[in-house]
C-alpha positions as CSV (number, residue, x, y, z in Angstrom):
1,M,-12.9,26.6,-12.1
2,K,-15.4,26.7,-8.8
3,A,-16.0,23.3,-7.4
4,V,-19.7,22.7,-6.8
5,N,-21.3,21.5,-2.9
6,L,-21.5,18.1,-2.1
7,V,-25.1,18.1,-2.3
8,E,-24.8,18.5,-6.1
9,I,-22.3,16.1,-6.5
10,K,-24.2,13.4,-4.5
11,K,-27.3,14.2,-6.8
12,E,-24.7,13.4,-10.1
13,L,-23.1,10.5,-8.7
14,K,-26.5,8.9,-8.2
15,Q,-27.0,9.3,-12.1
16,L,-23.6,7.4,-13.1
17,S,-23.2,3.6,-13.6
18,T,-21.3,1.3,-11.5
19,T,-18.4,1.5,-14.3
20,E,-18.7,5.6,-14.7
21,L,-18.4,5.8,-10.5
22,E,-15.4,2.9,-10.9
23,A,-13.7,5.1,-13.4
24,L,-14.0,8.4,-11.3
25,C,-12.3,6.5,-8.1
26,L,-9.3,5.5,-10.4
27,R,-8.9,8.9,-11.5
28,L,-9.2,10.4,-8.4
29,A,-6.8,7.7,-7.3
30,R,-4.2,8.6,-9.9
31,F,-4.0,12.5,-8.5
32,K,-3.3,12.9,-5.4
33,K,-1.4,10.1,-2.9
34,E,-4.0,11.2,0.0
35,N,-6.6,10.2,-2.3
36,K,-5.3,6.8,-3.0
37,E,-4.3,6.6,0.9
38,L,-7.9,7.2,1.6
39,L,-9.1,4.5,-1.1
40,T,-7.1,2.1,0.5
41,Y,-8.4,2.5,3.8
42,L,-11.9,2.5,2.5
43,L,-11.3,-0.8,0.5
44,F,-9.4,-2.7,2.9
45,E,-8.4,-1.3,6.4
46,S,-11.7,0.2,7.8
47,H,-13.0,-3.2,8.5
48,D,-10.5,-4.2,10.9
49,E,-10.3,-0.6,13.2
50,N,-7.8,-2.1,15.8
51,G,-5.4,-3.4,12.9
52,Y,-5.6,0.0,11.0
53,A,-4.8,1.6,14.6
54,E,-1.7,-0.9,15.0
55,S,-0.5,-0.2,11.4
56,V,-0.5,3.4,12.1
57,K,1.4,2.5,15.6
58,T,4.4,0.9,14.0
59,F,4.5,3.6,11.4
60,I,4.6,5.8,14.5
61,D,7.9,4.1,16.0
62,E,9.5,3.8,12.7
63,E,9.1,7.7,12.4
64,F,10.5,8.1,15.9
65,E,13.3,5.9,15.3
66,T,14.8,8.0,12.0
67,I,14.1,11.6,14.2
68,N,17.6,13.5,13.8
69,T,18.7,13.9,17.3
70,D,21.4,16.6,16.4
71,S,19.6,19.6,17.8
72,F,16.0,20.5,19.0
73,Y,15.3,22.3,15.6
74,Y,15.4,19.0,13.7
75,I,13.4,17.1,16.5
76,R,10.5,19.7,16.5
77,K,10.6,19.8,13.1
78,S,10.5,15.6,12.9
79,V,7.8,15.9,15.2
80,R,5.3,18.0,14.0
81,K,5.6,15.8,10.5
82,I,4.7,12.7,13.0
83,L,1.9,14.7,14.1
84,R,1.0,15.7,10.6
85,N,0.4,12.0,9.4
86,I,-1.3,11.4,12.4
87,K,-4.0,13.6,12.0
88,K,-4.4,12.5,8.2
89,F,-4.8,9.0,9.4
90,I,-7.4,10.2,11.8
91,R,-9.3,12.0,9.0
92,Y,-9.5,8.9,7.3
93,S,-10.7,6.8,10.0
94,Q,-13.5,9.1,11.7
95,K,-13.6,6.9,14.6
96,K,-12.9,8.9,18.0
97,E,-11.5,5.6,19.6
98,T,-9.3,5.3,16.8
99,E,-8.1,9.2,17.4
100,V,-7.8,9.0,21.0
101,E,-6.2,5.7,21.0
102,L,-3.2,7.4,18.4
103,L,-3.2,10.5,20.4
104,L,-2.5,8.6,23.4
105,Y,0.1,6.5,22.0
106,F,2.1,9.8,20.3
107,C,1.8,11.6,23.8
108,K,3.5,8.2,25.2
109,K,6.3,8.0,22.5
110,L,7.0,11.9,22.8
111,K,7.3,11.5,26.7
112,E,9.8,8.9,26.5
113,F,11.5,10.3,23.7
114,K,15.4,11.0,24.2
115,P,16.5,13.3,24.3
116,S,13.8,14.7,27.1
117,I,11.4,17.0,25.8
118,K,11.8,18.9,29.3
119,R,14.3,20.8,27.3
120,S,12.2,22.4,25.0
121,T,9.0,24.8,25.6
122,Q,7.7,24.0,22.1
123,L,7.8,20.3,22.3
124,Q,6.4,20.2,25.7
125,N,3.4,22.8,24.7
126,M,2.8,20.3,21.8
127,Y,2.8,17.3,24.3
128,Q,0.3,19.2,26.1
129,R,-1.9,20.3,23.6
130,Q,-2.5,16.5,22.2
131,L,-2.9,15.0,25.8
132,L,-5.6,17.8,25.8
133,L,-7.6,16.7,22.7
134,A,-7.2,13.1,23.7
135,K,-8.6,14.2,27.0
136,K,-11.6,16.0,24.9
137,G,-12.3,13.0,23.0
138,I,-12.3,10.7,26.0
139,E,-15.3,12.7,26.9
140,K,-17.4,11.9,23.9
141,L,-16.8,8.4,24.2
142,H,-19.0,5.6,25.8
143,E,-18.7,5.2,29.4
144,D,-16.9,1.8,29.5
145,L,-13.9,3.1,26.9
146,R,-13.7,6.2,28.8
147,Y,-12.8,4.3,31.7
148,D,-10.5,2.3,29.9
149,F,-8.7,5.0,28.5
150,N,-8.3,7.3,31.7
151,L,-6.8,3.6,33.2
152,M,-4.5,4.0,30.3
153,I,-3.3,7.7,30.6
154,E,-2.7,6.7,34.3
155,E,-0.7,3.8,33.6
156,M,1.0,5.6,31.1
157,G,1.9,8.3,33.4
158,L,0.6,10.8,30.7
159,E,-1.0,13.4,33.3
């Protein structure tokens, strides 16, 4: 089965009643964890973006605590998993401020991580890429926010 484009879906959704839309949303939520997470964000967390960012930071802290430090292979694997989840949370929000804030927090946690990432080229490269993405995101923000985030980068010594 081939999926139709968004324009056609939007036209069809406009023709549905409120109860039919509700049933469709609940059915979507039933099938994929990501759909349920997105609906949770839209319904409960989108009105408080700072609270959402703080809850994601708490998640990041918990995940960094559970990393297996036996070898750099396990560390890389766990860090990639954390980053994949962060990217998913950023996609839910679609706000540049949240994206920059979460990427900078990830970089901070990665830099503070023990054993040091300096002994792993892949982890250093991952750190540099995310820092570069955060800096690109900062350029797209309002100048006051730019200044605040650049101060944050300097304070954390992420450069």
